[in-house]
C-alpha positions in Angstrom: -82.1 -97.3 -38.1 -83.9 -94.0 -37.5 -84.5 -93.7 -33.8 -86.1 -91.4 -31.2 -87.0 -91.5 -27.5 -90.6 -90.7 -26.6 -93.6 -90.9 -24.3 -96.6 -92.7 -25.7 -100.0 -91.0 -25.8 -103.1 -92.9 -24.5 -106.1 -93.7 -26.7 -108.4 -91.0 -25.3 -106.0 -88.2 -26.2 -105.4 -89.8 -29.6 -109.2 -89.8 -30.3 -109.5 -86.1 -29.2 -106.6 -85.0 -31.4 -107.8 -87.1 -34.3 -111.1 -85.3 -34.1 -109.3 -82.0 -34.2 -107.3 -83.1 -37.2 -110.5 -84.1 -39.0 -111.7 -80.5 -38.5 -108.5 -78.8 -39.6 -107.4 -81.1 -42.5 -109.9 -79.7 -45.1 -108.8 -76.1 -44.4 -105.3 -76.3 -46.0 -103.9 -78.7 -48.6 -100.1 -78.4 -48.4 -100.0 -79.7 -44.8 -98.9 -83.3 -44.2 -101.0 -84.6 -41.3 -99.7 -87.0 -38.6 -101.8 -90.2 -38.2 -103.3 -90.4 -34.7 -101.6 -93.7 -34.1 -98.2 -92.0 -34.5 -98.8 -89.3 -31.8 -96.1 -89.1 -29.2 -94.1 -86.7 -27.0 -90.5 -86.7 -28.3 -87.9 -86.5 -25.6 -84.9 -86.9 -27.9 -84.5 -87.4 -31.6 -81.5 -89.5 -32.5 -81.8 -89.7 -36.3 -80.0 -92.4 -38.3 -78.1 -94.8 -36.0 -76.0 -97.8 -37.0 -77.5 -101.0 -35.6 -74.3 -101.8 -33.7 -75.0 -98.7 -31.5 -78.4 -100.0 -30.3 -77.1 -102.0 -27.3 -75.2 -98.9 -26.0 -78.3 -96.7 -26.4 -80.5 -99.2 -24.5 -77.9 -99.6 -21.7 -77.7 -95.8 -21.3 -81.4 -95.4 -21.3 -81.8 -98.1 -18.6 -79.6 -96.1 -16.3 -81.4 -92.8 -16.9 -82.3 -91.3 -13.5 -86.1 -90.9 -13.2 -88.3 -89.3 -10.6 -91.5 -91.3 -11.1 -94.5 -90.9 -13.3 -95.0 -87.7 -15.3 -98.4 -86.0 -15.3 -99.2 -84.2 -18.5 -102.2 -82.1 -19.6 -102.6 -81.5 -23.3 -104.1 -78.2 -24.4 -103.7 -75.3 -26.9 -102.5 -75.1 -30.5 -99.7 -73.2 -32.2 -97.0 -73.2 -34.9 -93.3 -73.7 -35.0 -91.1 -71.8 -35.5 -93.8 -69.1 -35.3 -97.1 -67.9 -36.8 -95.3 -65.9 -39.6 -93.4 -69.0 -40.8 -95.6 -72.0 -39.8 -93.8 -75.2 -40.6 -95.2 -77.4 -37.8 -98.7 -77.3 -36.2 -98.7 -78.6 -32.7 -100.8 -79.3 -29.6 -99.2 -78.0 -26.4 -99.0 -79.3 -22.9 -98.1 -78.3 -19.4 -94.4 -78.9 -18.9 -94.0 -80.0 -15.3 -90.5 -80.0 -13.9 -90.6 -83.8 -13.9 -91.0 -83.8 -17.7 -88.2 -81.3 -18.2 -86.0 -83.3 -15.8 -86.7 -86.5 -17.7 -85.8 -84.9 -21.1 -82.6 -83.5 -19.6 -81.7 -87.0 -18.1 -82.3 -88.7 -21.4 -80.2 -86.0 -23.1 -77.4 -86.5 -20.6 -77.5 -90.3 -20.8 -77.3 -90.3 -24.6 -74.6 -87.7 -24.6 -72.6 -90.3 -22.7 -72.8 -92.7 -25.7 -71.9 -90.1 -28.3 -75.1 -88.2 -29.2 -74.8 -84.5 -29.5 -76.8 -82.5 -27.1 -79.8 -80.6 -28.5 -79.0 -76.9 -28.9 -82.7 -75.8 -28.7 -84.6 -75.6 -25.5 -86.9 -78.6 -24.9 -90.4 -77.7 -25.9 -92.9 -80.5 -25.3 -95.7 -80.9 -27.8 -97.6 -83.2 -30.1 -96.9 -82.6 -33.8 -100.1 -82.6 -35.8 -98.9 -81.6 -39.2 -95.9 -80.3 -41.2 -95.6 -77.9 -44.1 -92.4 -77.3 -46.1 -93.7 -74.1 -47.6 -94.1 -72.4 -44.2 -97.5 -71.0 -45.1 -101.0 -71.5 -43.7 -104.3 -70.5 -45.3 -106.4 -67.8 -43.6 -109.0 -70.5 -42.9 -106.5 -72.6 -41.0 -105.1 -69.6 -39.1 -108.5 -68.6 -38.1 -109.4 -72.1 -36.9 -106.2 -72.3 -34.9 -107.0 -68.9 -33.2 -110.5 -70.0 -32.5 -109.5 -73.4 -31.1 -106.4 -72.3 -29.3 -107.8 -73.0 -25.8 -109.1 -76.5 -26.6 -108.4 -79.2 -24.0 -107.3 -82.7 -25.2 -107.0 -84.6 -21.9 -104.5 -85.7 -19.2 -102.2 -88.6 -18.7 -99.7 -90.0 -16.2 -96.7 -91.4 -18.1 -95.1 -94.3 -16.3 -92.7 -95.4 -19.1 -90.7 -93.9 -21.9 -89.7 -95.7 -25.1 -86.9 -96.1 -27.7 -88.7 -96.1 -31.0 -87.6 -96.9 -34.5 -89.2 -95.0 -37.4 -89.4 -96.6 -40.8 -90.5 -94.6 -43.7 -93.2 -96.2 -45.8 -95.2 -94.9 -48.7 -98.2 -94.3 -46.4 -96.0 -92.4 -43.9 -93.8 -93.4 -41.0 -94.3 -96.7 -39.2 -93.2 -96.7 -35.6 -91.9 -99.8 -33.7 -91.1 -99.7 -30.0 -87.7 -101.3 -29.5 -87.5 -101.0 -25.7 -89.5 -99.5 -22.9 -88.1 -98.0 -19.7 -90.0 -97.6 -16.4 -90.2 -94.2 -14.7 -90.8 -95.9 -11.4 -87.6 -97.8 -10.9 
């Protein structure tokens, strides 16, 4: 099972981002674009996990300390790791302390059941597209620069989710296995 922990994104933000993807997609062929239905804020990627570990993961996530709903504002665009080697195109967001604390709590809870801690700093974002060649056309770069201040909406997350990702010919298919309240 390929698993990750994430916040779901509401429909209005999905629609706004889908509109942006429609504008950008024709500008550069090598990019693999995320379907709007698959947009999420990853808190922790677990990777391939044996099914017998699922109960321990769920139990750990149920006891993750939370501090209530997380308010997020989605805005801005950029590339990971950087503009010189663009492999991922993303929408950014404000990262309130409550979100950073939630990601750290999820990280700690899962470390307790054997998952390695992430070495990179938590950088909340929505992935729009990936590109193995680490290149971007001048048209795409220009559009990103022009649209870099675009706003995509706000949300109050009250749950986080354990999600399974199954690879299909049309792209990944996500299934929520368990949801966890932030207002316990």
